[in-house]
C-alpha positions in Angstrom: 72.4 21.3 -111.5 72.6 17.9 -113.4 69.8 16.2 -115.1 69.0 12.8 -114.1 69.7 10.6 -116.6 73.2 12.1 -117.2 73.0 11.5 -112.7 71.4 8.1 -113.0 73.7 7.6 -115.8 77.5 8.5 -115.7 79.8 9.1 -118.4 81.8 6.4 -119.8 84.7 8.3 -119.6 83.8 9.6 -116.0 83.6 5.7 -115.7 87.2 4.9 -116.7 89.4 7.6 -114.5 87.5 6.7 -111.4 88.1 3.6 -112.2 92.0 4.3 -112.9 91.7 6.7 -110.3 91.1 4.3 -107.9 93.6 1.7 -109.2 96.5 4.2 -108.6 96.1 5.0 -105.1 95.2 1.3 -104.3 98.7 0.3 -106.0 100.9 2.9 -104.3 99.6 3.0 -100.7 100.1 -1.0 -100.4 103.9 -0.7 -101.4 104.0 2.2 -98.4 102.1 0.6 -95.9 104.0 -2.3 -96.9 108.1 -0.5 -96.4 106.6 1.3 -93.0 105.1 -2.0 -91.5 108.1 -4.4 -92.9 110.5 -2.7 -93.5 111.1 -0.1 -91.4 109.1 -2.4 -88.8 106.5 0.1 -87.2 104.7 -1.8 -85.0 101.5 0.5 -84.7 99.2 -0.5 -87.9 96.2 1.2 -85.9 98.0 4.2 -85.2 99.2 4.4 -89.5 95.3 4.1 -89.5 94.4 6.6 -87.4 96.6 9.2 -88.9 95.4 8.0 -92.1 91.1 9.4 -90.9 92.8 12.3 -88.7 93.9 13.1 -92.6 90.9 13.1 -94.2 88.7 14.8 -91.5 91.3 17.4 -92.0 91.2 18.0 -95.9 87.3 17.3 -95.5 86.4 20.1 -93.3 89.1 22.6 -94.3 87.4 21.9 -98.4 84.1 22.4 -96.7 84.5 25.8 -94.8 86.6 26.8 -98.4 83.2 25.5 -100.2 85.1 24.1 -102.2 82.8 20.5 -101.7 79.2 19.9 -99.3 78.2 18.1 -97.2 75.3 18.6 -94.6 76.0 19.2 -91.4 76.0 17.0 -88.7 72.6 15.7 -87.3 70.6 12.9 -84.6 69.6 11.3 -88.0 73.2 10.9 -89.5 74.1 8.0 -87.6 71.0 5.8 -88.3 71.5 6.9 -92.3 75.0 5.7 -92.0 74.9 2.5 -90.3 76.8 0.0 -90.9 79.5 1.6 -92.4 81.3 3.2 -90.2 82.1 0.1 -88.5 82.8 -1.7 -91.7 84.7 1.1 -92.5 87.2 0.7 -89.1 87.5 -2.8 -89.4 88.1 -2.9 -93.3 91.4 -0.6 -92.5 92.6 -2.2 -88.9 92.4 -6.0 -90.4 93.9 -4.4 -94.4 97.2 -2.5 -92.2 97.7 -5.6 -89.5 97.5 -8.2 -92.6 99.8 -6.3 -95.0 102.4 -6.4 -91.7 102.0 -10.0 -91.1 101.8 -11.1 -95.1 104.1 -11.2 -97.9 103.3 -9.0 -100.7 102.1 -12.3 -103.6 100.0 -13.8 -100.7 98.6 -10.3 -99.5 97.4 -9.8 -103.3 96.3 -13.4 -103.7 93.8 -13.7 -100.5 92.2 -10.5 -101.0 91.1 -11.8 -104.4 88.8 -13.4 -101.9 86.9 -9.8 -101.6 85.8 -10.5 -105.4 83.5 -13.5 -105.1 82.5 -12.2 -101.4 81.5 -8.7 -103.4 79.6 -10.6 -106.4 77.9 -12.7 -103.3 76.6 -9.9 -101.3 75.6 -7.7 -104.5 73.2 -10.0 -105.6 71.9 -10.6 -102.2 71.1 -7.0 -100.9 71.1 -5.2 -104.7 69.5 -7.8 -106.5 71.9 -8.0 -108.8 73.1 -11.4 -111.6 75.9 -12.9 -113.1 76.8 -14.8 -116.4 78.4 -18.0 -116.2 81.9 -16.6 -117.7 82.2 -14.3 -114.2 81.1 -17.3 -112.2 83.9 -19.2 -113.5 86.1 -16.5 -113.4 85.4 -16.8 -109.6 85.8 -20.0 -109.4 89.3 -19.8 -110.7 90.6 -17.5 -108.8 89.3 -19.3 -105.4 91.1 -22.7 -106.6 94.5 -20.4 -107.7 93.7 -18.8 -104.4 93.4 -22.4 -102.1 96.3 -23.6 -103.9 98.6 -20.8 -103.8 97.6 -21.2 -99.1 98.3 -24.7 -99.4 101.8 -24.8 -100.7 102.5 -21.3 -98.5 105.6 -22.0 -96.9 105.7 -18.2 -94.9 102.2 -19.1 -93.4 101.1 -17.2 -91.2 98.2 -17.9 -89.4 97.3 -14.0 -87.8 98.1 -12.9 -91.3 95.9 -15.2 -92.8 92.6 -14.7 -90.7 93.1 -10.9 -90.5 93.5 -10.9 -94.9 90.0 -13.0 -95.1 88.6 -10.1 -91.5 89.9 -7.7 -94.7 87.8 -9.5 -97.4 84.4 -9.6 -95.4 85.0 -5.6 -94.3 86.2 -5.0 -97.5 83.2 -6.3 -99.8 80.0 -5.4 -97.1 82.1 -1.9 -97.3 81.8 -1.4 -100.7 78.4 -2.7 -101.0 77.3 -0.2 -98.3 78.8 2.6 -99.3 76.8 2.1 -103.0 73.6 1.7 -101.0 74.4 4.9 -99.0 75.6 7.8 -101.0 72.9 9.4 -102.0 73.1 12.5 -103.6 70.3 14.0 -101.1 71.4 12.3 -98.6 75.2 12.2 -97.3 76.9 12.0 -100.5 80.0 10.7 -101.3 81.5 13.4 -99.3 79.6 12.8 -96.2 79.9 9.4 -96.2 84.0 9.6 -96.1 84.1 12.6 -93.5 81.1 11.1 -91.1 82.3 7.8 -91.3 86.1 9.2 -89.9 84.6 11.7 -87.0 82.6 8.5 -85.6 85.3 5.9 -85.7 88.8 7.9 -84.7 87.7 8.6 -81.3 86.3 4.8 -80.6 89.9 3.8 -82.6 92.8 5.7 -80.9 90.8 4.1 -77.2 91.1 1.4 -79.1 95.0 2.3 -79.3 95.6 3.7 -75.8 94.4 0.8 -74.1 95.8 -2.2 -75.7 99.9 -0.6 -75.6 99.6 -0.2 -79.5 99.8 3.4 -78.5 103.0 3.1 -76.6 104.7 1.2 -78.9 104.1 3.9 -82.0 105.4 6.8 -79.6 108.4 4.5 -78.6 109.8 3.9 -82.2 112.9 4.1 -82.9 112.9 5.3 -86.5 111.1 9.0 -85.3 113.8 11.0 -86.0 114.4 9.5 -89.6 113.4 11.9 -93.0 112.8 8.9 -95.2 110.7 7.3 -92.0 108.7 10.4 -91.8 107.9 11.3 -95.7 106.4 7.8 -96.2 104.5 8.0 -92.9 103.1 11.7 -93.4 102.7 9.9 -97.5 101.1 6.6 -96.3 98.4 9.1 -94.6 97.9 11.7 -97.3 97.5 7.9 -99.7 95.1 6.8 -96.9 92.4 9.7 -97.9 92.7 9.7 -101.3 92.1 5.9 -101.5 89.2 6.1 -99.7 87.4 9.6 -101.8 89.1 7.1 -104.7 87.3 3.7 -103.4 83.7 6.0 -102.8 84.2 7.8 -106.7 84.5 4.6 -107.9 81.3 3.0 -106.7 79.6 6.3 -106.8 80.0 6.2 -111.1 80.4 2.1 -111.0 79.5 -0.2 -108.5 81.4 -2.0 -105.6 81.8 -4.8 -107.7 84.1 -2.9 -110.4 85.9 -1.5 -107.4 86.8 -4.8 -106.2 87.7 -5.9 -109.5 90.2 -2.7 -110.3 91.1 -3.7 -107.4 92.0 -7.1 -108.6 93.8 -6.4 -112.1 96.3 -3.8 -109.5 97.0 -6.9 -106.9 98.5 -8.7 -110.2 101.5 -6.1 -110.4 101.7 -5.6 -106.6 101.9 -9.2 -106.6 104.4 -10.0 -109.0 106.6 -7.0 -107.9 105.9 -8.5 -103.9 108.3 -11.6 -104.9 111.4 -9.3 -106.2 110.7 -6.3 -103.0 109.7 -6.5 -99.1 112.1 -9.8 -98.9 109.6 -12.4 -97.1 108.1 -14.5 -99.4 109.8 -17.6 -99.6 109.3 -19.6 -103.6 107.5 -22.9 -104.1 106.6 -23.9 -106.6 103.2 -25.5 -106.3 102.4 -21.5 -104.8 104.2 -19.9 -107.7 101.8 -22.2 -109.8 98.6 -21.6 -107.8 99.4 -17.2 -107.5 99.6 -17.6 -111.1 96.2 -19.5 -111.3 94.5 -17.1 -109.0 95.7 -13.9 -111.5 94.9 -15.1 -114.6 91.3 -15.9 -112.8 90.8 -12.7 -111.6 92.5 -10.7 -114.8 89.5 -12.0 -117.3 87.0 -11.9 -114.8 88.2 -8.2 -114.7 87.9 -7.4 -118.2 84.7 -9.5 -118.2 83.3 -7.5 -115.6 84.7 -3.9 -117.0 83.9 -4.5 -120.3 80.1 -4.7 -118.9 80.1 -2.0 -116.7 82.2 0.5 -119.2 79.3 -0.5 -122.0 77.1 2.5 -122.9 73.4 1.8 -121.9 70.8 1.8 -125.1 68.0 3.3 -124.6 65.4 0.2 -125.9 67.1 -2.0 -123.7 64.6 -3.9 -122.2 66.5 -4.8 -119.1 65.9 -1.7 -116.6 68.5 0.6 -115.4 71.0 -1.5 -113.2 70.8 -0.7 -109.4 74.4 0.8 -109.4 74.0 3.5 -111.7 71.2 4.5 -109.9 70.9 8.0 -107.3 
């Protein structure tokens, strides 16, 4: 068993590795999902999300049976302990996949940066955190660049913009509430993942069937294409790894650090997306806005990660931050 102090103060290496793991999974799944939803034209983001939830349930359940991991058995108190995470979880899942299919990667990644100011605001309100002027100024640069890029987006898609802003809200709220719910004495990180997926997979299947989304997926023409099937299964596996790495990063760091690592990843995704995908339309003002947003995101990311990874001094007058408490 870990000592209480160790549990409250994860090592710098654990924080760094969990952040790198999350960034890698987040980077790969965006590219794979973009290929499935745009290149192949797979018509059902919801069915893809169901596949990712099912994979998460199977992997965690088998791991629990094999005693590789542990989380509590179901009881009637668990839904109350988790709420509102299952709703935020499925909203985050579906809105993220839907926006990926409707926006170019550069615009998707820029608009996803609104997760950062939303997370900052929620952590200030819910977790009582405060931030320096440098961080606030970096956030303003992110918002300014995103507005410039959006205002000159020649491939503007209203539905895609709505989905990506919903995804920003769900991601920010999901990160903050996940941090709040991951008490090792309660559900722990594996319990949060498992029961989130269990509670939402059946309602999501019902939504998919009732809207005709499931039928579109079953009639899709590429189910005999081996490369498509491999990428679909890879997306399902990456969906589990992304959810696990998100929880792990939030557990060892904070919801804000998780959002910041995502922002760093988005820089490479945005520039790669200008060359692949075929749905980015270049304009000078849009490109300038993208770069302002990316610069603000990088500055903000380094400031925040530096403060998160800096070891705490025992003589520090400040109390242990909320994001390091179990």
